[in-house]
C-alpha positions as CSV (number, residue, x, y, z in Angstrom):
1,M,5.4,-33.8,-50.3
2,A,7.3,-36.1,-52.6
3,P,10.4,-34.6,-54.2
4,S,9.0,-35.0,-57.7
5,R,5.7,-33.4,-56.7
6,A,7.6,-30.5,-55.0
7,L,9.7,-30.0,-58.1
8,Y,6.6,-30.0,-60.3
9,S,4.8,-27.5,-57.9
10,F,7.9,-25.3,-58.0
11,A,8.0,-25.4,-61.8
12,A,4.3,-24.6,-62.1
13,S,4.6,-21.6,-59.9
14,L,7.5,-20.3,-62.0
15,Y,5.4,-21.0,-65.2
16,A,2.4,-19.1,-63.7
17,R,4.6,-16.1,-63.0
18,Q,6.1,-16.4,-66.4
19,T,9.6,-16.1,-65.0
20,I,12.0,-17.3,-67.7
21,R,15.7,-17.3,-67.1
22,A,18.3,-17.2,-69.8
23,F,19.8,-20.7,-70.6
24,S,23.3,-19.4,-70.3
25,T,22.8,-18.0,-66.8
26,Y,22.7,-21.3,-64.8
27,P,24.8,-24.4,-65.1
28,R,22.2,-27.2,-64.9
29,Y,18.6,-27.2,-66.4
30,Y,15.9,-29.8,-66.6
31,K,12.6,-29.9,-68.4
32,I,9.6,-30.6,-66.1
33,A,7.2,-32.1,-68.6
34,Q,7.3,-32.7,-72.4
35,S,4.3,-30.6,-73.0
36,Q,5.9,-27.5,-71.4
37,T,8.9,-25.8,-72.9
38,K,9.6,-24.2,-69.5
39,I,13.2,-24.7,-68.3
40,I,14.1,-24.2,-64.7
41,S,17.3,-24.1,-62.8
42,L,18.2,-26.7,-60.2
43,S,21.3,-25.0,-59.0
44,R,22.1,-25.0,-55.3
45,R,20.4,-21.6,-54.6
46,N,17.2,-22.6,-56.3
47,S,17.1,-26.1,-55.1
48,C,13.8,-27.8,-54.3
49,Q,15.3,-29.9,-51.6
50,T,13.4,-30.4,-48.4
51,S,15.1,-30.9,-45.1
52,T,13.6,-32.9,-42.3
53,A,14.8,-32.2,-38.8
54,R,15.7,-35.3,-36.8
55,R,14.3,-35.5,-33.3
56,F,16.1,-38.1,-31.2
57,Y,14.1,-39.7,-28.5
58,S,16.1,-38.0,-25.7
59,A,15.7,-34.5,-27.3
60,T,12.2,-33.9,-25.9
61,N,13.0,-34.6,-22.3
62,S,15.4,-32.8,-20.1
63,S,18.0,-34.9,-18.5
64,S,16.8,-37.2,-15.7
65,E,20.2,-37.2,-14.0
66,S,20.3,-36.0,-10.4
67,A,22.2,-32.9,-9.4
68,D,24.3,-35.0,-7.1
69,T,26.6,-37.0,-9.3
70,N,27.5,-39.4,-6.5
71,G,24.0,-40.7,-5.9
72,P,21.6,-42.6,-8.1
73,P,19.5,-40.7,-10.6
74,I,16.2,-39.3,-9.3
75,P,13.2,-40.0,-11.4
76,P,11.8,-36.7,-13.0
77,D,8.3,-35.7,-12.0
78,Y,7.0,-35.8,-15.6
79,L,7.4,-39.6,-16.1
80,T,4.3,-41.6,-16.8
81,E,3.4,-44.6,-14.6
82,G,5.0,-47.0,-17.0
83,E,8.1,-44.9,-17.5
84,L,8.4,-44.6,-13.7
85,H,8.1,-48.4,-13.2
86,I,10.9,-49.1,-15.8
87,F,13.0,-46.3,-14.3
88,K,12.8,-47.8,-10.8
89,K,13.5,-51.4,-12.0
90,V,16.5,-50.4,-14.1
91,N,17.8,-48.1,-11.3
92,D,17.6,-50.9,-8.8
93,G,19.2,-53.5,-11.1
94,L,22.0,-51.5,-12.5
95,S,22.7,-48.6,-10.1
96,P,23.3,-46.3,-13.1
97,V,25.1,-42.9,-13.1
98,S,22.7,-41.6,-15.7
99,L,19.2,-42.9,-16.7
100,Q,16.6,-41.6,-19.1
101,V,13.4,-43.4,-19.9
102,Q,10.8,-42.3,-22.5
103,D,7.6,-43.9,-23.8
104,I,8.0,-43.6,-27.6
105,S,4.9,-45.5,-28.4
106,G,2.7,-42.4,-28.3
107,G,1.5,-43.0,-24.7
108,C,0.2,-46.6,-24.8
109,G,3.3,-48.0,-23.1
110,S,4.2,-50.6,-25.8
111,M,7.7,-49.2,-26.6
112,Y,10.3,-47.4,-24.5
113,A,13.6,-45.7,-25.2
114,L,16.2,-46.1,-22.5
115,D,19.5,-44.3,-22.2
116,I,21.7,-45.9,-19.5
117,V,25.2,-45.1,-18.3
118,S,26.2,-47.6,-15.6
119,P,29.5,-48.8,-14.1
120,K,28.2,-52.4,-14.3
121,F,28.7,-52.1,-18.1
122,A,32.5,-51.7,-17.7
123,G,34.4,-54.2,-19.9
124,M,31.2,-55.6,-21.5
125,S,30.4,-55.5,-25.2
126,V,27.3,-53.7,-26.3
127,I,25.4,-56.9,-26.9
128,K,26.2,-58.1,-23.3
129,Q,25.1,-54.7,-22.0
130,H,21.8,-55.0,-23.8
131,R,21.3,-58.6,-22.7
132,L,21.8,-57.5,-19.1
133,V,19.1,-54.8,-19.4
134,N,16.8,-57.3,-21.2
135,R,17.2,-59.7,-18.2
136,I,16.3,-57.0,-15.8
137,L,13.2,-56.0,-17.8
138,A,12.3,-59.6,-18.8
139,E,8.7,-59.5,-17.4
140,E,8.0,-56.0,-18.8
141,I,9.4,-56.9,-22.3
142,K,6.9,-59.7,-22.6
143,T,4.1,-57.1,-22.8
144,M,5.9,-54.6,-24.9
145,H,6.3,-54.1,-28.6
146,G,9.9,-53.2,-28.3
147,V,12.7,-51.5,-26.4
148,Q,15.3,-49.0,-27.8
149,L,18.5,-49.2,-25.8
150,K,21.5,-46.9,-25.6
151,T,24.0,-48.2,-23.1
152,K,27.5,-47.3,-22.1
153,A,30.0,-47.4,-19.2
154,P,31.0,-44.1,-17.6
């Protein structure tokens, strides 16, 4: 719901209940419409603000790191066929310490989010890290809509 619509809805519910607050009680007041004389408070405790929770692409999946920190990551059993293919290709090419792959296209396999921690990234800028991943996934990227990368050295 748009903020202006939410504000109007809030004001209408106050008007319907005939809840009128004294003008001197609250610090800031605004009129909702010229046809109404109803005045409501927009103080912090009566605010009509809406809050949207952010869900990061790695928040829905548990970590795909292996229990053994010395070995390569083991692919989780919940990966789709496309995610598993990318996981194996990146795992072979970079020998990462940590690797997470998620299809963020809704299941069609056209966009993936990758979170990679690899010692091969040591001393490289972020752009060079991303170019290295793009070279490894060059054939797959040709058929994708996009790739979201988070890369870093351990």
